[in-house]
C-alpha positions in Angstrom: 54.7 -89.1 40.3 51.9 -87.1 38.1 48.7 -86.1 39.3 47.1 -88.7 37.0 49.4 -91.7 38.6 47.8 -90.5 42.1 44.2 -90.6 40.7 44.7 -94.0 39.1 46.3 -95.5 42.5 43.6 -94.0 44.5 40.7 -95.5 42.0 42.5 -98.9 42.2 42.4 -98.8 46.0 38.8 -98.1 46.0 38.3 -100.9 43.5 40.5 -103.0 46.0 38.4 -101.9 49.2 35.1 -102.7 47.0 36.2 -106.0 46.5 37.1 -106.6 50.1 33.8 -105.1 51.7 31.3 -105.8 48.8 30.1 -102.1 49.0 29.1 -101.6 45.5 29.2 -97.7 46.1 33.0 -97.6 46.2 33.0 -98.8 42.5 30.9 -95.8 41.8 33.6 -93.4 43.6 36.2 -95.3 41.8 34.6 -94.4 38.6 34.8 -90.7 39.7 38.5 -91.2 40.8 39.1 -92.8 37.1 37.5 -89.4 35.8 40.0 -87.3 37.8 42.8 -89.4 36.4 41.3 -88.7 32.9 40.9 -85.1 33.7 44.4 -85.1 34.8 45.7 -86.9 31.6 43.9 -84.2 29.5 46.0 -81.4 31.5 43.4 -80.1 33.5 44.0 -78.2 36.6 43.6 -79.5 40.1 40.3 -78.0 40.6 38.9 -79.5 37.4 40.4 -82.8 38.2 38.5 -82.7 41.7 35.3 -81.2 40.1 35.2 -84.2 37.6 36.2 -86.8 40.2 33.0 -85.4 42.4 30.6 -84.9 39.8 31.2 -88.3 38.0 31.5 -90.2 41.4 28.7 -88.6 43.1 26.4 -88.6 40.2 27.2 -92.6 40.0 26.3 -92.9 43.5 23.2 -91.1 43.4 21.9 -93.1 40.2 22.9 -96.4 41.8 21.0 -95.3 44.9 18.2 -94.2 43.1 17.9 -97.5 40.8 18.1 -99.5 44.1 15.5 -97.7 45.8 13.0 -97.9 42.9 13.8 -101.9 42.1 11.2 -103.8 44.0 12.6 -105.7 47.0 13.1 -109.4 47.3 10.1 -111.2 49.1 10.6 -112.0 52.5 12.2 -115.4 53.6 8.8 -116.5 55.0 7.3 -116.0 51.0 10.4 -117.3 49.4 10.0 -120.6 47.7 13.6 -121.3 47.9 13.5 -121.2 51.8 10.1 -122.5 52.4 9.2 -125.5 50.3 5.5 -125.2 51.4 5.1 -121.7 49.8 3.2 -122.3 46.4 1.7 -125.7 47.7 -2.2 -126.3 47.6 -4.4 -127.1 50.2 -7.9 -127.9 50.3 -10.0 -126.2 53.1 -13.4 -127.6 53.7 -14.5 -125.2 56.3 -13.5 -121.9 58.2 -13.7 -121.4 61.7 -15.7 -118.1 62.9 -12.3 -116.5 64.1 -11.2 -116.7 60.5 -8.8 -119.7 60.9 -9.1 -123.2 59.6 -7.0 -126.4 60.3 -5.8 -128.5 57.2 -3.6 -131.6 57.0 -0.6 -130.7 54.9 2.7 -132.9 54.9 1.4 -135.4 57.3 0.6 -132.6 59.9 -2.2 -130.5 61.1 -1.8 -126.9 60.3 -3.8 -123.9 61.0 -4.5 -121.8 58.0 -5.2 -118.0 57.7 -6.5 -115.9 54.8 -4.8 -113.0 53.5 -6.1 -109.6 54.8 -8.9 -108.3 52.6 -10.1 -111.7 51.1 -12.9 -113.4 52.4 -12.4 -116.9 53.6 -14.4 -119.4 51.4 -13.9 -123.2 51.2 -11.9 -124.7 48.4 -8.5 -125.2 47.1 -6.1 -122.5 48.1 -2.3 -121.7 47.6 0.2 -121.3 50.3 1.5 -117.7 50.0 3.8 -117.5 53.1 4.5 -119.0 56.5 3.6 -116.5 59.2 4.7 -118.1 62.4 3.4 -121.6 62.5 0.5 -120.7 60.3 -0.1 -120.9 56.7 -1.1 -117.7 55.0 -3.2 -118.8 51.9 -4.5 -117.4 48.6 -8.2 -118.5 47.0 -7.1 -120.4 43.8 
């Protein structure tokens, strides 16, 4: 069996493991193994094959890690409209209590409302930004 065949089998095994586990980084390692296979088919020595696999696979893993780290994270479940249907709805706040809370009627029930930190609680229309426990966190419209 030639060296390139071994590299291709290892790459296929890494792809199969990625499909079973869902770990995207294994796919990047498989790219490195494919680079080792291509280096073997080009007639490179064992050291050059290992170096090609390590540089391509490691570089792909580092690149994916940096891209994933730089991407903004998904909103928390308590601020996600697809999880909490109250997020994005509007409520009318007539008056705020001295402790920074208010009580509003929403969906046929009384809710305690809190304002986002840094904003002054003023009466009027507010949009629900997220649910914090059993309280509605709102932003002024």
